[in-house]
C-alpha positions as CSV (number, residue, x, y, z in Angstrom):
1,M,120.6,103.4,77.1
2,F,119.5,99.2,78.0
3,Y,116.0,98.6,77.2
4,L,115.0,95.0,78.2
5,T,111.9,93.4,77.9
6,T,110.0,90.2,78.7
7,A,107.3,88.5,76.9
8,I,104.0,89.8,78.2
9,D,102.0,86.7,80.4
10,Y,98.8,85.8,79.0
11,T,96.2,86.4,81.2
12,N,94.2,83.6,80.9
13,G,95.7,81.6,83.5
14,S,98.0,82.3,86.5
15,P,101.4,82.3,87.0
16,H,103.7,79.7,87.3
17,I,107.2,78.9,88.2
18,G,108.5,79.3,84.6
19,H,107.0,83.1,84.4
20,A,108.4,83.5,87.8
21,Y,112.2,82.6,86.6
22,E,111.4,84.9,83.2
23,K,110.6,88.3,85.5
24,V,113.5,87.4,88.2
25,L,116.0,87.0,86.0
26,A,114.8,89.8,83.8
27,D,114.5,91.8,87.2
28,V,118.6,90.4,87.9
29,I,119.9,91.6,84.2
30,A,117.9,95.1,84.8
31,R,119.9,95.5,88.3
32,Y,123.1,94.4,87.1
33,R,123.3,96.6,84.0
34,R,122.7,99.9,86.1
35,L,125.3,98.3,88.7
36,R,127.6,98.4,85.8
37,G,126.6,101.9,85.1
38,D,124.0,101.7,82.5
39,E,120.7,103.5,82.1
40,V,118.0,101.2,82.1
41,F,114.4,100.6,81.1
42,F,112.7,97.6,81.5
43,L,109.3,96.5,80.8
44,T,107.3,93.7,81.3
45,G,103.3,93.3,81.6
46,V,100.2,91.7,80.2
47,D,98.6,90.0,77.2
48,Q,94.4,90.8,77.6
49,H,93.1,90.0,74.2
50,G,92.3,87.1,72.1
51,Q,89.6,84.2,72.0
52,K,90.5,82.3,75.0
53,V,90.0,85.0,77.6
54,Q,86.3,85.6,75.4
55,Q,85.7,82.1,76.2
56,T,87.0,82.1,79.8
57,A,85.0,85.1,80.7
58,E,82.0,83.4,79.0
59,K,82.0,80.6,81.4
60,E,82.4,82.5,84.2
61,G,79.3,85.2,83.7
62,I,82.0,88.1,83.5
63,T,82.8,90.7,80.8
64,P,86.1,90.3,79.4
65,E,87.3,92.9,80.9
66,A,86.3,92.0,84.3
67,F,88.1,88.6,83.9
68,V,91.8,90.3,82.7
69,K,91.1,93.3,85.3
70,R,91.3,89.8,88.2
71,T,93.6,87.9,86.2
72,T,97.1,90.5,85.9
73,L,96.2,91.6,89.5
74,K,97.9,87.4,89.7
75,F,100.8,88.5,88.0
76,S,101.7,92.3,89.6
77,D,101.0,91.1,92.5
78,L,103.4,88.1,92.7
79,W,106.1,90.5,90.8
80,Q,106.0,92.6,94.3
81,K,106.2,89.6,96.4
82,L,109.3,88.3,94.1
83,G,110.9,91.9,94.4
84,V,110.9,92.6,90.6
85,Q,111.2,96.6,89.9
86,Y,110.1,96.8,86.5
87,D,110.5,100.7,84.8
88,G,107.1,100.4,82.3
89,W,104.3,98.3,82.9
90,A,102.1,97.0,79.8
91,E,98.7,95.8,79.2
92,T,97.0,95.7,75.7
93,I,93.6,97.2,76.8
94,D,95.4,100.2,77.4
95,E,94.5,102.9,74.9
96,R,98.0,104.2,74.0
97,H,98.5,100.5,72.8
98,K,95.3,100.1,70.8
99,A,96.1,103.7,69.3
100,C,99.7,102.4,68.5
101,V,98.0,99.1,66.6
102,R,95.5,101.1,64.6
103,A,98.5,103.3,63.1
104,I,100.7,100.1,62.7
105,L,98.1,98.3,60.6
106,S,97.1,102.1,58.6
107,E,100.2,102.3,57.9
108,L,101.1,98.6,56.7
109,K,97.7,98.8,54.5
110,G,99.0,101.9,53.0
111,Q,102.4,100.4,52.1
112,G,100.8,97.3,50.2
113,Q,101.6,95.2,53.2
114,L,98.2,93.6,54.0
115,Y,95.9,92.3,51.7
116,K,92.3,90.1,52.5
117,K,91.1,86.8,51.0
118,A,89.1,84.0,52.0
119,H,90.9,81.0,53.3
120,A,89.4,77.4,54.3
121,G,91.3,75.2,57.2
122,H,92.2,73.8,60.2
123,Y,92.4,76.2,63.4
124,S,93.8,75.5,66.7
125,V,91.6,76.8,69.2
126,R,94.8,77.0,71.3
127,Q,96.7,78.2,69.7
128,E,94.4,80.5,68.0
129,Q,96.2,79.9,64.7
130,F,95.1,78.3,61.2
131,L,97.3,75.2,61.1
132,Q,99.3,74.0,58.1
133,E,100.0,70.7,56.4
134,R,103.9,70.6,58.5
135,D,101.7,70.9,61.4
136,R,100.7,67.5,61.5
137,D,102.9,64.8,62.9
138,E,104.0,61.8,61.3
139,A,100.3,59.8,61.5
140,G,98.7,62.8,59.6
141,N,97.0,64.2,62.9
142,F,97.5,67.4,64.7
143,G,99.4,66.7,67.8
144,P,98.4,67.1,71.5
145,E,100.2,70.6,71.8
146,W,97.2,72.3,69.6
147,G,94.7,71.5,71.3
148,E,91.5,71.5,69.9
149,V,91.6,71.4,66.3
150,V,88.7,72.6,64.0
151,E,87.7,73.8,60.4
152,I,87.2,77.0,59.7
153,E,86.6,78.5,56.2
154,E,86.2,82.3,56.5
155,E,87.3,85.5,55.2
156,N,90.6,87.7,56.9
157,W,93.3,90.1,56.5
158,Y,96.8,88.5,55.5
159,F,100.4,90.2,56.4
160,K,102.8,89.8,53.5
161,L,104.9,87.8,55.9
162,S,106.3,86.1,52.8
163,E,107.8,89.1,51.4
164,H,110.8,89.5,54.3
165,T,111.4,85.7,55.2
166,D,114.5,85.7,52.8
167,W,115.7,89.2,54.1
168,L,115.1,87.6,57.7
169,K,117.5,84.6,56.6
170,E,120.0,86.5,55.1
171,F,119.7,88.7,58.4
172,I,120.2,86.0,61.2
173,E,123.3,84.1,59.1
174,N,125.1,87.7,59.2
175,H,124.0,88.5,62.6
176,P,124.1,85.6,65.0
177,E,124.2,87.6,67.9
178,V,121.0,88.6,67.8
179,I,119.8,85.5,69.0
180,I,120.7,84.0,72.5
181,P,122.2,81.4,73.0
182,A,123.8,80.8,69.6
183,F,122.4,77.1,69.6
184,R,118.9,78.6,68.5
185,K,119.9,80.0,65.4
186,A,119.6,76.6,63.6
187,E,116.2,76.2,64.5
188,L,115.1,79.3,63.4
189,L,116.9,79.0,60.4
190,N,114.9,75.5,59.6
191,A,111.8,77.1,60.6
192,L,112.1,79.8,58.2
193,E,112.7,77.3,55.1
194,R,109.4,75.2,56.6
195,N,107.5,79.1,56.4
196,S,108.2,79.9,53.1
197,G,105.9,81.3,50.8
198,I,103.2,81.7,53.4
199,D,101.6,84.9,54.7
200,L,100.3,85.6,58.4
201,C,96.7,85.8,59.1
202,I,96.8,88.9,61.3
203,S,92.5,89.7,61.8
204,R,89.6,87.4,63.2
205,P,86.1,88.0,61.9
206,R,84.0,90.1,64.8
207,E,81.4,87.5,64.8
208,R,83.6,84.9,65.7
209,L,85.9,87.1,68.2
210,Q,84.7,90.5,69.9
211,W,87.3,90.7,72.2
212,G,89.8,92.4,70.6
213,I,91.3,95.6,68.5
214,E,89.3,97.1,66.2
215,F,90.8,97.1,62.8
216,P,91.0,100.9,61.9
217,F,89.9,100.1,58.1
218,D,87.4,97.3,58.6
219,E,84.8,96.9,61.5
220,N,84.4,93.5,60.9
221,F,87.5,92.4,62.2
222,V,89.5,92.6,65.6
223,T,93.4,91.8,65.3
224,Y,95.0,88.8,66.0
225,V,96.6,88.3,69.5
226,W,100.2,87.7,68.5
227,F,100.1,90.7,66.3
228,D,98.3,92.6,68.8
229,A,100.9,91.7,71.5
230,L,104.0,92.0,69.6
231,I,103.6,95.5,69.5
232,N,103.9,96.0,73.0
233,Y,107.7,96.6,73.0
234,I,107.4,99.5,71.1
235,S,103.6,101.1,71.7
236,F,104.9,101.2,75.6
237,A,107.8,102.8,74.2
238,G,106.4,105.4,73.2
239,Y,106.2,104.3,69.3
240,K,104.3,106.7,67.4
241,A,102.7,108.3,70.8
242,T,101.2,111.5,70.9
243,P,103.0,114.2,73.1
244,G,101.7,114.1,76.9
245,A,100.7,110.4,76.4
246,G,103.1,109.5,79.4
247,L,105.2,106.8,77.7
248,P,109.2,107.5,77.2
249,D,110.8,108.8,74.4
250,F,111.0,106.0,71.8
251,A,114.1,107.6,69.8
252,K,115.9,107.6,73.5
253,L,114.8,104.3,74.4
254,W,115.0,102.8,70.8
255,P,117.9,104.7,68.9
256,A,119.1,103.8,65.4
257,D,122.2,102.2,67.0
258,S,120.9,99.6,69.7
259,R,119.5,96.5,70.2
260,P,117.0,96.2,72.8
261,V,117.3,92.6,74.5
262,H,113.8,91.0,74.5
263,I,113.3,87.8,77.3
264,I,111.4,84.8,76.0
265,G,110.8,81.4,76.7
266,K,111.7,78.8,74.1
267,D,108.3,78.1,72.9
268,I,107.8,81.6,71.4
269,L,110.9,81.9,69.6
270,I,109.3,80.8,66.7
271,P,107.2,81.4,65.0
272,A,106.4,84.6,67.1
273,H,109.3,86.5,67.9
274,G,111.9,84.9,65.4
275,I,109.7,84.9,62.4
276,Y,106.4,87.4,63.2
277,W,108.2,90.1,65.2
278,L,111.6,90.4,63.0
279,C,110.0,90.5,59.9
280,M,106.8,93.2,61.4
281,L,109.2,95.3,62.3
282,H,111.6,95.1,59.5
283,A,107.9,95.8,57.2
284,M,107.6,99.1,59.8
285,G,110.9,100.3,58.4
286,F,113.7,99.0,61.3
287,T,116.9,99.0,60.2
288,D,119.0,95.9,60.7
289,A,120.5,97.9,63.5
290,Q,117.8,97.9,65.7
291,M,116.4,94.4,65.6
292,P,115.9,93.4,69.1
293,R,118.5,90.6,70.5
294,L,116.2,87.5,71.7
295,L,117.4,86.4,74.7
296,V,115.4,82.7,74.7
297,H,115.6,80.9,78.1
298,G,114.8,77.1,78.9
299,W,112.0,75.4,80.5
300,W,111.7,74.8,83.9
301,N,111.2,70.7,84.2
302,I,109.7,68.0,86.8
303,R,112.0,64.5,86.4
304,G,112.0,65.8,82.9
305,E,108.9,66.3,81.8
306,K,107.4,69.9,80.9
307,M,105.0,71.2,84.2
308,S,101.6,71.7,82.4
309,K,98.1,72.0,84.4
310,S,97.1,68.6,82.2
311,T,99.8,66.3,84.5
312,G,98.9,68.4,87.7
313,N,102.9,69.2,88.4
314,I,102.5,72.8,88.6
315,V,104.6,74.1,90.8
316,D,103.6,77.8,92.6
317,P,106.2,80.2,92.9
318,S,104.0,82.5,95.4
319,E,103.8,79.3,97.7
320,L,107.6,78.8,97.4
321,A,108.4,82.6,98.3
322,D,105.7,82.3,101.4
323,K,107.5,78.6,102.3
324,F,111.1,79.5,102.1
325,G,111.3,83.3,101.2
326,T,111.8,85.7,98.5
327,E,115.3,85.6,98.8
328,A,115.8,81.7,99.0
329,L,113.5,81.5,96.1
330,R,115.0,83.9,93.6
331,Y,118.7,82.5,94.3
332,Y,117.8,79.6,93.3
333,L,115.7,80.3,90.0
334,V,118.9,82.1,88.6
335,R,121.7,79.9,90.1
336,D,120.3,76.4,89.4
337,I,119.3,76.4,86.0
338,V,122.1,77.4,82.6
339,T,120.3,80.8,80.4
340,G,119.1,79.2,77.9
341,R,119.0,75.8,78.7
342,D,116.6,73.4,80.7
343,S,116.5,72.4,83.8
344,D,114.6,70.1,86.5
345,F,113.1,72.1,89.5
346,D,114.3,70.3,92.7
347,M,113.0,71.6,96.3
348,D,116.2,69.4,97.8
349,R,118.2,71.7,96.0
350,L,117.0,75.1,96.6
351,I,117.1,74.3,100.0
352,M,120.8,72.7,99.5
353,L,122.2,75.7,97.2
354,F,120.9,78.3,100.1
355,N,122.0,76.0,103.2
356,T,125.7,75.4,101.3
357,E,126.2,78.9,99.4
358,L,124.7,81.5,101.4
359,A,123.6,80.3,104.9
360,N,127.0,78.3,105.2
361,E,129.3,79.8,103.1
362,L,128.9,83.9,103.2
363,G,126.6,83.5,106.0
364,N,129.5,82.2,108.1
365,L,132.3,84.9,106.3
366,C,130.2,87.2,107.5
367,N,129.5,86.3,110.9
368,R,133.2,85.4,111.1
369,A,134.1,89.1,110.3
370,L,132.0,90.9,111.7
371,N,131.7,88.8,115.5
372,M,135.1,88.5,115.7
373,S,136.0,91.9,114.8
374,Q,133.3,93.2,117.5
375,R,135.0,90.4,119.7
376,F,138.9,91.3,119.2
377,T,139.3,94.8,118.0
378,E,136.1,96.3,119.3
379,G,134.8,96.1,115.5
380,V,137.1,99.0,114.7
381,L,139.4,97.9,111.1
382,Q,142.3,98.5,110.4
383,P,144.6,97.5,107.5
384,G,147.2,96.3,109.6
385,G,151.2,95.8,108.5
386,P,153.3,93.8,105.8
387,L,151.1,91.6,103.2
388,T,151.4,87.7,103.4
389,E,151.5,85.7,100.3
390,D,148.1,84.2,101.9
391,D,146.9,87.9,102.3
392,L,148.0,88.7,98.4
393,A,146.1,85.4,97.0
394,L,143.0,86.4,98.6
395,Q,143.5,89.7,97.2
396,A,143.7,88.0,93.8
397,S,141.2,85.6,94.1
398,L,138.9,88.6,94.9
399,A,140.0,90.5,91.4
400,E,139.9,87.3,89.6
401,S,136.1,86.4,90.4
402,I,135.0,90.0,89.7
403,A,136.1,89.7,86.2
404,N,134.7,86.5,85.9
405,Y,131.4,87.6,87.5
406,Q,131.2,90.6,85.5
407,T,132.4,88.4,81.9
408,A,129.4,86.2,82.8
409,M,126.9,88.7,83.8
410,D,127.7,90.3,80.5
411,E,126.5,87.4,78.7
412,F,123.8,86.8,81.1
413,D,124.9,83.6,82.6
414,I,123.5,84.2,86.0
415,S,125.0,81.0,87.3
416,K,128.1,81.8,86.5
417,G,128.3,84.5,87.5
418,L,127.3,83.7,91.5
419,E,129.5,80.7,90.6
420,A,132.8,82.9,90.4
421,L,131.4,85.1,93.8
422,S,131.3,81.5,95.2
423,R,134.6,80.3,94.4
424,H,136.0,83.9,96.3
425,I,134.0,83.2,99.4
426,V,134.9,79.4,99.4
427,H,138.7,80.8,99.2
428,C,138.1,83.6,102.3
429,N,136.8,80.7,104.4
430,G,139.8,78.7,103.9
431,Y,141.8,81.8,104.1
432,A,140.2,82.1,108.3
433,E,140.8,78.6,108.9
434,R,144.3,78.8,107.8
435,M,145.0,82.2,109.7
436,K,143.3,81.1,112.9
437,P,142.5,84.7,113.9
438,W,140.7,83.2,117.0
439,A,144.2,81.9,117.4
440,L,146.0,85.1,117.1
441,N,143.9,87.1,119.7
442,K,145.8,84.9,122.2
443,D,149.2,86.9,121.7
444,P,149.4,90.6,122.0
445,E,152.2,90.4,119.9
446,N,150.2,89.2,116.6
447,K,147.8,92.7,117.4
448,E,148.3,94.0,113.9
449,R,148.5,90.5,112.0
450,L,145.0,89.8,113.2
451,A,143.9,93.1,112.4
452,T,145.1,92.9,108.8
453,V,143.6,89.2,108.8
454,L,140.0,90.6,110.0
455,Y,140.3,93.4,107.5
456,H,140.9,90.6,104.8
457,L,137.8,89.0,105.4
458,A,135.4,91.9,106.3
459,E,136.5,93.9,103.3
460,S,135.4,90.8,101.0
461,V,131.8,90.7,102.4
462,A,132.0,94.5,101.3
463,H,132.6,93.3,97.7
464,A,130.2,90.4,97.9
465,A,127.7,92.4,98.9
466,V,128.1,95.1,95.8
467,L,128.5,91.4,93.5
468,L,125.4,90.3,95.2
469,S,122.7,93.4,95.2
470,P,121.4,92.4,91.5
471,I,120.3,88.6,92.1
472,L,119.4,89.3,96.5
473,P,119.0,93.2,96.8
474,D,117.3,93.1,100.0
475,A,120.1,90.8,101.3
476,A,123.0,92.7,99.9
477,A,121.3,95.9,102.0
478,Q,121.2,94.2,104.9
479,L,125.3,93.1,104.9
480,A,125.9,96.9,103.8
481,D,123.8,97.7,107.1
482,Q,125.4,95.3,109.5
483,L,128.7,96.8,107.6
484,N,128.2,99.9,108.5
485,L,128.4,101.0,104.9
486,P,124.7,102.0,103.5
487,A,126.3,103.9,100.6
488,L,127.5,100.5,99.1
489,T,124.5,100.0,97.8
490,S,125.1,103.2,95.9
491,L,128.6,102.1,94.2
492,K,128.9,100.7,90.4
493,L,131.0,98.2,89.1
494,A,133.5,100.4,88.3
495,D,133.5,101.7,91.6
496,L,135.0,98.4,93.2
497,H,138.6,98.8,94.3
498,W,140.6,97.0,97.3
499,G,140.1,99.3,100.2
500,L,136.2,100.1,100.2
501,L,136.6,99.9,103.8
502,P,138.7,103.0,105.2
503,A,140.9,102.4,108.0
504,G,139.4,102.9,111.1
505,H,135.9,102.3,110.1
506,K,133.6,100.8,113.0
507,L,131.6,97.9,112.0
508,G,128.2,97.4,113.0
509,Q,126.4,94.6,115.3
510,P,126.4,91.0,112.9
511,K,122.6,89.3,112.5
512,P,121.7,86.1,110.6
513,V,121.2,87.4,107.1
514,F,120.9,83.9,105.3
515,P,119.1,81.7,108.2
516,R,119.5,78.0,107.4
517,I,116.2,76.1,105.9
518,V,115.6,73.4,108.0
519,Q,114.4,70.4,106.1
520,E,112.0,69.2,108.8
521,A,110.6,72.7,108.3
522,A,110.0,72.4,104.8
523,A,108.8,69.1,104.6
524,E,105.6,70.1,107.2
525,G,105.4,73.3,105.1
526,G,104.2,71.2,102.0
């Protein structure tokens, strides 16, 4: 079982391009793993508790529950528009999740992992956490990333995080594969050094925060939003679920010898996922072999600056999908960023990549293969006669592209996988230019050679449709329909071989799958 999750989205806001990238990336990975032959469970959802939600709801004069239900729809509607298909949906106000959080709190208390103490210090309202001296900048101030900082003195419950940090250091050193990309490992180890000896405050007094999961053994406190939210990865996977709760079988989804993959942004690796979550799992009794892999993606920036509401440079993915189409947006999001690195959002590159690699290259190949087959052979394919060096080179190019595609996709490098596919499409168009089927058709003696050339072009389109299906499922289905072979969409990667299109197969009529984006129209759209 391949268990894949994304970070759940905080409902005190609206989805932006970073949210869209993370979900499309996860959807592509899930679809690819199914293409690879794996059984997949993909979980995503929303984080609905916390002080910021309570404050925003109060300002609007509505209940926190009404507020999060309204904002949750913004996220779920966008994922539907972008073709993101998940198997499980997490909402932290779900009673099944609350029950799991309370059960974990009770168990950790019983194991002596929780204690209560008073603390006075600086508190970040934006990040909803107490700050340490290490959080000050060189001038001794708390930076703008913390937002409003206030001084608070109060009693709270603490998790003995410090008891698990030595284990975590050793675990990360000995299991570098759990942090993807590898260069994030050093950042995490450095952060562990800075956090040494510090425990985690996991409660908030009800007199200050009501919108949260109440402690099962102390009604005066609710659970800290990060402690609550992180547990979604196991609560909605069936951990400690009662029979008939409508949740997966946890033992099947997260067996003792498997590592789920959590897709997260780089800003929540430290400390939330890389420290808090792994230590929480360790305290709960999860083994080293069960610790999840953290696939850490970068940010989409604008001219090198992070998108933010304060600077007004937020890109709305819903508007982009309406303007350019879902397929163009999905392709751009996973093609123009290396997984794990930052990238600058560039609308011109979105248009260029779609027009160049899809409209000009793949669209042109599909049009050539189907159009000329309909015109010259009535749409009927025949493998033809003896193969030339050009034919064998095309077949070798396809085999190499499939191998490189699989290697890249196995390593979560979607951009590199698409690059491998694109190289073969370019090769095919070059092959068509050299073979000149339109010229071959002028001489009846070239009938067999013409059939061979057209077959090689159509066969390449068939393979491209399969390889493209995790990224652009709708476009891949359209290509399969035009090839008159809808069964292509049910093939697995291991099924790919030369000869997907049988001798005598009749192709359908070509229709544009990737109509060019016209620059002037894009400009008029905003």
